[in-house]
Structure formats: C-alpha cells, structure tokens
C-alpha positions in Angstrom: -24.2 9.0 8.6 -21.1 8.0 10.5 -22.9 5.2 12.2 -24.0 3.8 8.8 -20.4 3.8 7.6 -19.1 2.1 10.8 -21.8 -0.6 10.6 -21.1 -1.1 6.8 -17.4 -1.6 7.4 -17.9 -4.1 10.3 -17.8 -7.2 8.1 -14.5 -6.1 6.5 -13.0 -5.5 9.9 -14.1 -8.9 11.1 -12.8 -10.6 7.9 -9.4 -9.0 8.3 -9.2 -9.7 12.1 -9.9 -13.4 11.6 -7.2 -13.8 9.1 -9.5 -15.2 6.4 -7.5 -14.3 3.4 -7.9 -16.2 0.1 -5.2 -18.7 -0.7 -4.0 -18.9 -4.3 -2.2 -22.1 -5.4 -0.2 -21.7 -8.6 0.4 -25.0 -10.2 1.6 -23.6 -13.6 5.2 -24.6 -13.0 4.1 -28.2 -12.2 1.8 -28.4 -15.2 3.9 -26.8 -17.9 7.5 -27.3 -19.1 9.7 -25.6 -21.6 8.9 -26.3 -25.3 11.3 -27.8 -27.7 11.6 -26.7 -31.4 13.5 -27.4 -34.5 15.6 -24.4 -35.6 15.8 -25.9 -39.1 12.2 -27.0 -39.6 10.1 -24.5 -37.7 9.5 -21.0 -39.0 11.4 -18.1 -37.5 8.2 -16.8 -35.9 7.5 -20.1 -34.3 11.0 -20.3 -32.9 10.7 -16.8 -31.5 7.4 -17.6 -29.8 8.8 -20.8 -28.3 11.9 -18.9 -27.1 9.7 -16.2 -25.5 7.6 -18.9 -23.8 10.6 -20.7 -22.5 12.2 -17.4 -21.2 9.0 -16.6 -19.3 8.9 -20.1 -17.8 12.6 -19.8 -16.8 11.8 -16.4 -15.1 8.8 -17.7 -13.2 9.6 -21.3 -12.5 13.4 -21.7 -12.0 
C-alpha cells in the first residue's frame, strides 16, 4: 500500500521540483477604469454602486 501511495505522488513531486507553476496574468487594472456618474441625474442606488465599484478599483489598482 505504501508503494502505491509513493508511486501515485511521484507526478506531483516532479511537477513541484521542476518549478512548473501556473502563471496568472491579471489585466483587470489595464482593462477597466473608474466609472463617472451624475449625482443629480443618477438614482441614489446607481451612485452607491458606482462608488463601490470605484472604491474596489482604487483598492486593487492604485
């Protein structure tokens, strides 16, 4: 049983030893920008949603 576990984990050990780790490229900050709104013409709910979106963008992208 121990031999089966050792053989079964061999691919994982080889994968880790070779440094083959997935690369993630996040392009969200290049693709999206803060949103503008009209405080006098947009609904309060729309203004709130835009402000939340812009705050998240600031936290992640600035």
